[in-house]
N, C-alpha and C positions, 0 to 999 in steps of 0.2 A: 279823921282828926289830920288830913295833911294840909298845911300851909305853906307858902313862899313869902320870904322875906327878901325883897331885892336890894334894902337898905339898911344898914345896920340899926337904925332909928325904929326900925319896921320890927326888930326881931321880938322884942318882949312882948307885945300885942300879940303878934301872930301866934308865938308861943301858947300864951293865955289862951287863945280862942281855942289852938286845937288841944289845949287839956280838958276844955270844958267838952267838947264834942267829944273826946275820946272817954272821959267819966261817964258822959251821958250814955254812950253808946254800948262801952263795953267794961264800965266799973274799973278802969286802969287808966292812968294819966302819964305812964311812962313814955317818953318821947325817944325818937331816934333822930339825930341830925345827920344829914344826906347832902351832899353837893346838888346844886340843882344845875342839869345840864339842858341848854336850850337847843331847839331842834333837834333832839337825839335820834341815833339810829341803834337799833336793837340787835347786837352782832352776836353771831356764835361761831366767831372763827370762820368766815367765808370768803369769797372774792369781793372784788369791786375796792378791794386795799392795797395800799402798796406792799411790797414784799417786807419791808421794815415793819411796818404796823402789824401785818400779818405774822411775821417771826416774833416780835414782841407778845401780842396776843398768847399765841400757843405756848412760848415760854411762862407767861404769866398762868395759863390755865394748868400746866404741868407742876409749877410750885405750889397751886393751891391744893392741887389731888396730894402732892407728897407732904404737904404741911397736916395733913390729917391722916395720911397713911392709907389714902384710898388706892386700890388695886382692882381693875377690871374698865368696863367702858362707862363713860361719864360725859356730860355737857356742861361744859362752863360759860356762862352767860355774860355780857358786858353791854353798857352801854358806851355809845361812840359820840364823841361831839364833832361840829363843823371842821374842828382843826384837827380831827384824828387822834386826839386824846382820849384815853379809855378808862372806863371804871368799873369793878367788878361789881356786878349785881344780884348772881347766885349760881349754885351748881346745883345740877340735877344727876343724882348716881345712877344714871340710865342714859341708854341712847335716847335722844329725843326724837320726835318724828320727822324732824328733817333731815335724819341721817342718810337716806336715799340719796342725798346730792352729794354729799361726802363719797359714797360708794360710786356713784356715776364717775366723778371726776378724777378718783383713784383707783379705779376697776379693782375695788376691793370688795369684801363680803364681811361688814363688822359685826354682824350678828354670829355668823361660824366664829369669828375672831373672839367674842363674847364669850362663847361657850368653851373654845379652844383655853382661855385663859382662865375660866372658872374651873376646867380640867386639870389645871395646874402646868399647861403646855406654854412654851414660849410664843410670844407674838411671829406671826410666819414672816414679817418684813420688819427692819428696822427705819428708824425715821429716815436717815439718809436714802436708803431705797425707794421711798415712797415718792411717786411724781404724780403732779397734778396735770390734767389735761383737758382742755376746751373749758365748757361752762355748762351750768346744770340750772335747771328751774324747777319748784315743785309747787304745785296749786294743790290745794285741799278742796275737794268736791265737798259741800256742805248742803244738807237738808235744811237752810235758813232763808229767811227773808230778807235780802240786803235793805231794801226799800222800808222795811219795818223795824227799823234800827238793828237787824241782824238778827232777829227773834228765831231760835230754834223751831225748827220745824219737824214731823213724822207724818208716817203715812204708807202708802204702795207704792212701789216701784213699779207702777203698770207697763211701764217701758223703759228698757235702758240699754241703750248702745254706746259703743266707746270707740276711740281710735283704735288701731289695731297696734298691739305691743310688737316693739322689736328691740334691736340692741340699742337704740338711742331712746325709745319710749316704753316706759315702765308704770304699770297699773298697780298700786297696792290697794286692795279691796277684800271685803269680807261678805259681800252682797252680790246677787243677782237678780235679773228680773223677774219680778212676783214675788221678792221678800219685802218685809215690812220694816221700815226705818222707825223703831221703837221709840217712845218717850222715856223707857228706862236706861237709855245709854247716850253716849255723846252721837249728836246727830251726823257725825262724818262718813260720807258714803265711800269716798276714795281718796288716794294720794296719785296725782297725774305729776309724774317726774319725766323730763325730756333732758336732750343731752344734744348741744352743738359745740362746733368748733371755734365759736366764740359767743358774746353776749348777745349779739343781735341775732346770730343764726339760731342761737336757742329760743330767744325771745319769739321769733317767727315761727319754729317749730309747735311753742306752746300756743299760741294763739289759733294756730292750724288743727290743734287737737283739741284744744276747748270747744272749737265750732263742731266738732265730730263726737263731742260727748253729750249726747241727747238723752234728756228724762223727761218721763211724762208721770204724773201722779201727784208730785209734791211740789213746794216752792225750792230752788236751788239758789246758789250762788254763781252759777257758771256765767250768764250774761255779765254779772258783776265782774268778774275775773277777766272776761274778753275786754271789759271797757277799761280795767286796770291797766293790763298787760299791753294794750295799745296806746294808754295815754302818753303825749309825747314826753311829760316830765318824768315819767316810771322809765321811758325808754332810755332817756339820757340819764339814767341812774340819780337823779336827784329825788331822792327818797327819805322821808323821815317817820317817826311815829304817827305825826299830825298829817300825813299825806292825805287821808280820804276826807279829815274836814277843812283842809286848805282846798282843795279840788272837789268839792262834793256837787256841786251844780254841773260841772263837766263829767263826772264819774255816773251822775245820776240826771242824765239830760230829760227833757219833756220828748217822750219819743212818741211818732205818730206813724201808723201804717202808710206807706207809700201806696200809689195807685198798681203801681208794678207788683207790689206784693199782693192785693188782691187778685192781680190776675194771675200771679201764680198759683194761687190758692184754687182758684176758678178751674184753672187748666188743670191741677192735681185732680179735683173732682171729677171733672170731663173723662179724663184718662182713665183713673180708677174706675166709672162707670162703665167705659166701654170695654175694660179689660173683665169686669164682672159679667157683661152680656156676652162677651164672645165665651168666658167659662161657662154660662148656664148653657148657652145654644149647643156647645161641643157636649156636656154632660146629657143633654136630650138627642142628640146626633139628629136633627130636625133639618133635612136637607133643603126644605122650603120656606126657612126663617130668613126674613128681610136682615138680619142681625149677624148671618153667618158670616164668616170672613171671605172676602172676594164677591159679597153681594153687589147686584148691578144697583149703582146709586140711582135716587129719583131726579129726573130731568126737571129744569124750570119751577125749583122749589129750593127755597132757603129757611133753612130751619135756625130759628131764633128761640131764646130763652132768658130769663131772669135768673140770677143766683143769688141769693141775700145771703150776707156774710155781717157779721159782728165782732169788732176787734176793739179791745182798751174801751169799752162803752158805747163805742158808735156803729151805728147801723148803716151798711153799705150796700147798696145793688151793681150788681156787674151784668151788663146786657152783653149776651154771647150772640154772636151769629156765626153759622156753620159753613165754613166757605168749601169744606169739603178736602180731600188729601189730607189730613190732618191740621188744618191751617183755620183759624178763628180771627174774627175781628171782635174785640171786647171794647165796651166803652165803661169807664167808671166815672161817676159826675158827668163833667163838660170834656174828659181826657179820651182819646180814642188810642187803642193799640192794635197791630197787627202781631198775633200769638200763636206760636208752635213751639212741639216739645215731645219729650218721649218721658214714661214713667217706667223704671225698672225696680223691681224688688231684690235687693240683695243683703242675705245674712237678715231677713226679717225687717230692714229697713228699704224704704222706699226713696229711691232716689231721682229727683226732678232734674231734669234738663230743659230749661225754658228759654226760649228766643222771643223778646219783647221789642218790637220794631228793631230787629237785627242784633238786638244787646244779650248777648249769653249769659243766663246765671244758673248757679247750680245751688240746690238746696234738699235738707233731707225732709221727709213728709211722716206723719205718723197721725193716722186718723183713729180717732177714739170716740165710738158713738157718733156725737154730733158735734164733736169738735175737732178740727184739724190744725195739729201743730206743725208750724213752716220754720225750721231749723237751718238759718244763715249762717254767712262768714262774721258776720256782726253780731249774732243773738237768734235767739227764739220767739217765737210770736204764736198766740195762741187764737186762732178763729172758730166762730161759732156758728153753726146754723141755726138762726133763729126758731123756737118752737111754733108750731102755727097755734093760731089765736084759740083752738077748741082745747090743746093741750094746756095753755095758760090758765084758762078758766079752771079746768080740773085741777090745775095744781094749787090754785087759792082755797079749794075745801080742806080744812083741817089746818092750814098752815099757822105757824107760831109768830104771832105778830107783837110788836111793842115788849120783847122779851130783850136777852141779853146773850151774846153768843161767844165762845171761846176765843180768844183773841190769839191763841195757839195750842198746839196738842199738847196735853198733860193730864195732870191727876187731880181730882176734886180733893181738896184736903179739908176743907169745911164749909157749911153751908149757913148762911145768916137769916134767911127767911124762910117761911111758912105759908103755905096757901091758906089765903085770905088776908094776909097782911098787906096793911098800907104804906106804901114808900114813897119819899120824895126824890125830885132828882139829886142824883149825886151821893144819895146814899147806897152803903155796901151791901150787894147782894150776896156776897160770899164768894164761893167758887174760886179761892186761891187754888191756882194751878202752880204747882212746883214743878220748876222745870232745870235741869243741869245745865247751867251755861259756864264753860270754861272751869269746871270743878267747883263752881260756887253755886250753891242753891238760893234762888231769887224766886221771890212770892209777888204774884201779881193779882189784885183784888178788883174784882168786875164790879163797875157801880151802875145804879140805875140812871138811864139816859132822861126818862123823865118821870113824873110821879104817876101812879096808879096802883092797882090791886094785884098781889101775886095771886095768879088763878092756879098756876099749877108748877111745882118744880119737877124737872124733867131728869134730873142724875140725882146720885146720893154720894155721900161722902166715900172715898175711896174707888170712885169709878174712873175709867179712862175715857178721855174726851179727843177727838180731833180739832183739827183748827175750824171755826167758824159753825161749830155745832151750838144749834138754840140749847140753852140751859133754863129758861124758865119762860113760861107762858103768862102776860100780863094781860090787864084789861083796864080800860080807863076808868078812874073813880067815879061814882055815882054822885051826881050835884043834888044837894040839899036847898 
C-alpha cells in the first residue's frame, strides 16, 4: 500500500488507493505519512560524508538511543538525500552485519565491547578517544543468482578458495570447502572486509580480493560484485539505492568468452595432462617410457590435436600444434596465437600463468569432472568439454521431458496435480518453494509451460529440492 503524491491535488486519490490495497492485503487501512526522498542513500553513519554531517548523524543516533533508555550496541539507520539532509528510518538493537567496517577504521572490537557493557563494565574508550583511520569496504558473498533477480541459491561448496586474510583483509564466515549452503538459512557465504589508506586504495584491494574468491558448486554474486566495485560511478562515489536499476546494462553486460580465454583453458588442460603423465610415469618407475622427464623428442614430427570446449552455450574448437619446449600454436576460429605458460598448484588452487602472443595473463583454474572453471581478474568463466555422442544418446534414456524444474533451491510446500491429470499451459503445477529472502518469506508457484498430461510427480510435500531439479514428468495429451 505504498503510494507517492508529488502534488497536493494527487494526495487524496493516492491515499484512497493505498488504503484499498492495504485493506485487501492485510485487512487494515491505517496509513503512515512519510517524506519521499528522491535518489536517497541508505546511511548507517559511514564515511563519504562531511564531518559536519557525520557529527550530526552521530548525535541524532545517540539522542534516539537515550530517548528509549537503550544501553548496549545498536545501529541507527537514516535516509540521506542529495543535499545531505537526513531522516530517521529505523533502529536495530544490535550490531549490524556491517559492523566490521567500523572496527577496521577505528581499530576496535565492538563484539568485545558489547560483552563488556553487558557485564556492567564501562566502555574501553570515550568518544573523544576514538580516531578514524583510512577507509573500509565490506562485500557480502552470497549464494544467489544476480542475473536471475538475485534469487537465493543453495548447494555444495565443491571448491572454495579465498584471498589470504591479513591485517587489512578480513573474512568472516561459517563455512568451508565441502560444506553445504542450506535452504533453511540465509544464503550468505561470507563477509569480505578490506581496509585501505583512502577510498581508492580500499576499492582496489576489494576488487583484487574478489578476484581471488573462487567458488564452484553454486551460483554466487562474486562476479557481480567485481562489476559493481569497478563501475566508474561507484568508484566516483555516486551511489544511491537505485544504483543497480540505473546502471543495469553496464552491470550485467552481454559477456562473450574471448579467443584468448579459450587459449588459456586449452593450455591449462594440456599442462594438467602433462603433469598427470609425469606423475603416472613416476609411479610406474618405467625408464623406457617416452613420457618420462628428459625423454628424447621425436624428430621431423609435429603433434596436433583439437580441443573442443563449450562456454556460454557456444561450442568452440581450439586447434593446437605442439612446437616443443613448452610452446604451442593455437587457432580459434580464424585467429591464431603463440602460447606458452606454466600451471602450479598452490593450496589446492591451480595458478595458470599464460603468455598469449607475448601478453602475460594470470588466472586460477579449478577442474571439476568435465568442467573447467577459469577465474580471471574480471570474473569467472565455466568451460565444459562436450560429452561424446554415445554419452549423449545414453543420457536420453529415461529423461524427464516436458515437465517443470525448480527455479531455485527450496522446500516443496504443496502439490496441485496428480498423475493422469490434464493441465493447460499456465496452470499451476504447485510446488510453491518457500525461500527465506531478506527475512521475508516469498512463495513461487511453478506453472505448466505447455498443455499435457501429468505422467509422474517426482517429489512430495516437505521434500527439499535443488535448483533445476525436475519436479514432474509430463507427456503430450492424446488427440481424439
